[in-house]
N, C-alpha and C positions, 0 to 999 in steps of 0.2 A: 887442804884450806889456802892452800898460795892460789889454786886456780879460783876458786871460792872469790878472793878476796880481791883477785885481777879481773873476774869480769862484775862484781859489785861497782871497783875505780869505770872499768869501760862502762857502763850502764850511770855515771851520775847524770851527767848530762838531760836522762829519762825522768831519776829520781826527782831534779830541781821542776821538769817541768810539771808531773804529778804531784809533785811540793804543791805550785800553784793554790789545786784546788780542794788536795786534802791534811790542808793543816789540821793538825789535830790528831791528823793516822798516819803520821811519819814516823817511822822511827829507825835510828843510825848505831851502828854500835863502830864506838871511836875508842882507840888505846888510852889508857889511864893510869900513872903510872903513879905509886902508892908509898906511903910512910915509910914502908919495907925498902924500897926501892926495887919492887915488883912491876911488869906492866900487866895489866889486866884488862881485857878488853869488852868493855860495857858498855852495855842499852843503854838508849838514852832517845829521848823523845825531843823532834829535828822542833825550835820553834820558832825559830825567822835565818834566813841566809842574805848575811852581809858582807857582798862583795864577797873576796877570798875566803871568809871566814861564817861559820855555819855557831848559832846559838844555842844549845842542848839544856836538858834537865834530864842527871840521869837517873835511869827507873830502877836498876840494880844495882845494890851497894859492894863497892869489891871489899873481896873475902880478906884480903892481906893488908888493910887498910887500917888503920888508928885515928882516932883523934876525930876532928870534926872534919868533917865534907858539906864543901859549898857544893848543891844539888844543880845550882846554874853554874853552866861554865861555856868558853869560847873556845874549839878549837877552828884550826885551819879547814878547809875543806876537803885539803887533800888526806887529812885522817879518817875519813870516812873509811873504816873498813867493811861495811857492808851494809844496807838499809833494806827495812821493809816500808810498806807501802799498804797500807787497810782499804782496800777498796768496797767493802761492805764485812758483814761478821763470816764470810766464809768464803772469801777468795785473797790473796795478800798476794802480791808482787813483790819483785823484790827474794829478800831471804836467804839469798845463796849461801853462806853458812851452818844455815837451819838444813838446806837441804843435803851438806855433806854428811851433817850429823845424821841425820833419819838413817841414807845410807849405811852408814857407820853402825849405827843402830841391826841393820839389818845384819853386816857380819859379823856382826858379834854375837847378834840372839836368834839367828837364822830366821825369825818377823819382828815384828814390830807390836805390842801391846796395840789394844784396840784406841787407845783416849791417842797414843802417838801417831797413828792410821789414820785417827780425824785432822789433826793437826798437819799431818802432814797431804792431805787433802786438800789445801784449802793454798798451798800454794798453785796458782798458776804458771 
């Protein structure tokens, strides 16, 4: 996962360039400290880039958080741990942590279930 995070960070300039034409089709993974003090890694829709900051809308709810959660948040650009740009419904760019998860699934199960194989095939 460390290598995946490094690839994502190294390719942030590519994601920023793609985002110019992919608003509404770009998601990022960012850390979030929950009410219980745990750090979870949430997928969020990238809404805008404002200098060294990004404005996002959390897509996945944190598991260890209680109470209200404002889904619209601002993060430092450097907080981005992964990114995915959907070029079309069958082609994704980025998604380095997802690629690790597919590989780990194969190691654990010997093969991926058909629906995960289909999803994996979308990552260019």
